[in-house]
Structures are given as structure tokens and as C-alpha cells.
N, C-alpha and C positions, 0 to 999 in steps of 0.2 A: 563655447566649444568644450566638449568634455575631454577627459584624459585620453581616452582611446583615439578620438579624432585628431587631437594634437600630436600624439605619437605617430599616427599613420601619416599625417602631413609632413612631419619632420623626416620620416623615412623617405617620402617621395622627393623632398627637397634635396636630400643627400644622395638620391639616385639608387636607393635600396628598395628591394621588393617589399610591398606592404605585407605580404604573407609572412615575412620574417618577424613581424610584430608578435606573433604567437610565441616565438622563442623568448620574448621579453616578458610577456604576461605570465603571472600577475606581478605588478609592481607595488601594490598596496593591498590592504585588507579587503577580503571578499565577504560580503554579507550573504548568509544562507538562510532564507526564510523558511520556517516550518509552520504549517497552518494548524498545528495542534499543540496542546499543552505538553510540557516536558514530561518524560517518562513513558509515553506511548511508544508503540513499535516503530512508527515513522520517525519520531524524534530520536530514539535510541539508535536506529540504523544510521541516521544522518550524522549523529555525533561520533559514532565509532569510525565511520568512513572519513569524515571531514578532518578528524584529528590527524589521521595518517596522511591525508591529502595535503594538509598544511605542512607537514614535515617534508614531503616529497617536493613540493613546489616552493618552499621557502617563504611563504606568506601565510598569514592567519586566515582561515576560513571560519568565521564566527557564526555560530547558530543563533538565530533570533526567532523566538517563538511568538507568532502572531496568530493566536487562535481566534476562531469566529466563523460561524456559518459553514461548518464542515470543511474548513480550509480555504474557503473562497476569499476571505479577507487577505490572506497572504498571497494567493494566486493573483488577485487583482493588483496588489502592490507591485509584484514582479512584472506582470504584463505591461504595466505602465512605466517601468523603469528604463533607464538608458540601456541600449543593447551593447554594452561594453564588457560584459563578463564579470562585473563587480557586484551585481545583485542577482542572485540565482535562487531557485526554488527547490525544496526537497518535499515532495508530495507523494501520496499513495494513489492507488487506483480510484480512490474517492474523488479525485479530480474529474474522472470520467463519469462517475455516478452522479455527481452534482450537476453535470451538464444536462442530464436527462431529468433530474428531479426538480430543479428550479426553473420556473417559467421564464425568468429574466436573470441574466448574469451580466456583470459590468465588463466582461471580456469574452472573447471568442475562444473557446477551449481548443478547437482544432487549429486555429490560425495564429493565435497570439503568443504561442510558446514554441521554442526550439528544444526538442528532447536531446539531452546530453548522454545520460546513462540511467540504467535501472539497477539499483543496488542489490535487491534481493526479492525472492518470491516468499510470500507469507501464506501458510496453510492454516486452516482452522480444524478443530476437532469437534465432533458431535459428542456431547456429554449429557448425562442425566443424573439426578440425585441417586445416591447409592440405595435409597429406599425404594426406588421404582423397580418393579419386578421384571426387568429386562436386562439381558447381558450381551446382546448383539444388535446389530442394525436390523436384522430380519425380525427379531423379537419385538423391537420397538415399533416397526411398521405394523406388525400383526396386532399389537395392543392398540395402536392409533386407529386401525381399521375397525376394531371392536368398539371403540369409544370415539366416534367422529366428532371433532370440535371440542372435546372435553380436555384433552391434553393441551397445556399452554407452553409456549416457548418464549424465551427472553432474547432481547436484542439490545444493542447500544443506541437504538433509536430508529425511527422510520428512515428507510433507505440506506441504512448501514450495511456493511458487508455481510454481517451475520443475518440480517433481515433478508437480503436478496438470496443468500445461500440457502436459508431454510425454506423460502418460498419455492426455489428451484427444486430442492430435495422433495418437498411435499408434493409438488406437481408430478415429478417423475416417479415417485413412489405410490401415488394415488391415495394420499391420505389428507385429512383436514385437521389442522392445528389452529390454536388461537394465539394471536400475537400479543405480547406484553412488552412494550418498549420501555427502556430505562435510559438514564442519562449517563452513558459511558459504559465501557467494557468491564470496569471493576464491579459496578452494581449488577450488571448482567450476570457475571460469574457468581456473585454472592447469592443471587436469587435462586440459582440452580443448587448451590451448596446447602441452602436452607430449606429447599423443597418448595419454595414459593412458586417456582415454575418447574415444569417437567423436562425441559430440554433447552439446548442452545448450541449454536456453533460459536465456540470461543477460541481466542488465540491461546495456544498451549501455555504460555507464560502466565496468563491471567487465571487459568483454572488449575494449574499444577499444584499449588499449595493445598487446595481442597481434595485433590486426588491423593496426595501423600497422607492426608489425615482421614482417608476413607470416607469422605462425605460425598464424593462425586465419582462416577464411573465413566470411563471413556469407552465409546462404542466404535468409533472409526474416525479416520482422517478424511477430510472432505475433498478427496482427489480420486482420480480414476485408477491410479496404481499406488502401491505402498511406497512410503517415503523412507529413504535410507536413514534418516534421523529417528524414525519410529518403526523399525522393521517388524515388530511384533503386533503393531496396531493395524487391523484390517483397513483397507481403503473402502470407502462407501461405494465406489464403482464396482466392487466385487459383488455387492448385493443389489445395487441399482445400476444396471449396465448403462454406460454413457454418461454417468454423473461425474463431473470434474469441475471443481471451482477453486481457484487460487488466484491471488492478486499480488501484483508487485507493490513493494513499499520502498520508500526512499528514492523514488524516481526523481532525477535531477533535471531541471529545466532552466533555460535562459529565455529572456524576452526574444520574440521573433526579430530577425534582423541582426542578431549577434554574429560576428564574423565566423565563418566555418572553421578557420584556423584555430580559434579559441575553443569552439565546440569540440573539435577533434583532439586538441591537447588535453582538455578536461576529461574527455571520454577515455583516452589511453591511460591517463593517470588514475582515474577512478577504477578502471578495470584491473589495473595492476594492484591497486589497494585491496580490492575485494578478493584477489587471489593470494594475498599475503596470508600465510598460515595462521598467524596470530589474529588478524582481522577476521578471517574466515571462521575461526573457532569462536570468536566473540559473537559473531552473527548467529552461528549455529546454536549457541547457548540461549539465544532469544527465539529459537525455532524459526530462524530466517535462513533460507537457502540462497547463497550468493548467486548473482546473475552476472553474465559477461556478454553484453550486447553492444554492437556498433550503433552509432546514431541512426543509421538506416534501418537496422533490425528493430531498434526500439520504436522508431516511427511506424513501422509495419505493425508491431504488436499494439501500439497505441490506437491505431485506426481499427484494428481487428477487435480489440476489447471494447472500444467505443460502440461499435455496431452491435456486438453481442450483448453488452449491458443495456443498451438502449432498447433492444428487442425484449429482453426480460422485464425491464421496468414498465414498458408499455403493456405487456401482457398482465402484469400484476396490477397496474393502474395506480401507481403511486405518483403523486405530485406534491411539491412543497411551494409555498409562496415565497 
């Protein structure tokens, strides 16, 4: 019998409502699995938020990086863990992308997890080498139409966020580009800075060092409207009506079956954390826009994003073994 069940049984014997168990939780260290190496946006967001969560709840929330197969190794471990709130997952929208890319997964993406909270929205920027003779999204589209298939774009790999976003952009803009996958966002950004590729959708923190040294030019942010963190950077939706692509990162999940009282307590705490001015500023410094969703709101977005990404991936025709 695990810790959670023993505590619940004791409360029942004492004649106390089991729901009051959430007031006790957590009574020991909570493991927070991150499916990516340290230093990435998902890892950074989780560390920023879990540090403050530890302070607020009086127990350590320890980050454990378990990288592999686009985060599926960590997701599988959490899906099969006891639903007692002591092993949780911090993942990105890649959790949904993987559900459509991989033919077989060792877990059920829609049914094996209980969404707790979404830490932040992450936006990408369309960038090109400074040597490319374009200074706007419209100029880039015009050049691509003159040279169909000649311009290359970099991604962090097949099925990555940057891959899906560029494919969506290309389709909506009516252009044809050639995909060049790399192993990770750092190499993806470097390829644009060196002119090895002609474009990419990068996380702002990956590409900013090259922007500051005038090796890369930013053309637009990959959303429908301008972002308050980059008010002078045009939104791609201004040039390509209807284009809007952003994904949450640091989504916090527990195994399905975790008591609602624990889910709710973690949700309230994490939402308070992301609203803390210091935490919010640290997230903003990573180009992450804090989110504040209830478990029900997060569940609705999870299902909506699942359907939207599935449709896009089917249209592109990407599958991974």
C-alpha cells in the first residue's frame, strides 16, 4: 500500500473526510520528470516554477531529466507511476506531437495523464541570415516564390515544433521550401547564423545571440497578433492572414487517477507561482508568456491542440517509427 492510500485509510478510520488529505499533501519529496536535457525551454520553465512551488508547499520538487524519444521516455515513466502526486511530469506540446508521429507509444496520451497546469506559452520567431536580401515576411515569401524549392529551412528534427510551424507557414503562404533537420535547437539556430540554411522558426533565446552580432535578421513572430514582449516585431499573421502557431511548455501532468484534491492543490499553487512578479519576469526573460489555466481549461486546450496538430501532421504526412 503506498503512502497516499495509507494516509487516506487513516483519515477514514479517524472519521475525517478523505478530501482533507490534500491539505496534508505533500509530505515528502516530489519527483518532477522532464523529458528533455537540461537547459532547454521546457527544463528552464519547470526549474523556475518548481523552485518557488517547493517554497510555497514546504517540500522539495526535484527536477529529474529523463531525455529520450522526444520526451516519451519520461512520459512513459510517469504514466506508469503511482497516482499519488509524488511523481509528476513537466512536458511541452511535444507530448501531443509525439502522439501523432509515433506509430506506437507505450502509453495512451489522452487517457493516461491528468493535466495539472500549463506554465507558459512559447512563441517562435521566423529568422533568416543577415546576408539574405529580405527584410520582411512579405519579401521572404516573394523570394521563395521566385525560387521554389531552392531556399532551405532548418529545424530541430522531423516533427519538431519548428518543422510543423514552417510547414504550416509554407502551405498558407503558398511557397515551397526544402527541409534540413538538425539534432536540436542550438544547431538549428547556428545553421541560420552561418548561412548554411536560409530560414528557421527558432525560440528567441536560441537565436538572440546571433541577432545581437548582426548575423541573423528577425522577420516576424509566429503568431496572429504582435506579442507584448516584442511589440516592434511584426506578427506573421499580419502578412499571412490566419497564421497563428504557439505552443505551451512546462505543462504539468500527473498519472491518471491522481485524486482531484491533489490536482487542484497543485494547480492553485502553480498558478500563484507563475503570477509572482519575480517568477513572471524570469519566464519572460526566456521569451515565455505565463499561463494561468484551471485543470478543466487545460484539458480543453489539450484536446483542442491534439486535434489541430493531428490534422496538420496528417496533411504533411510525417510518421516516425
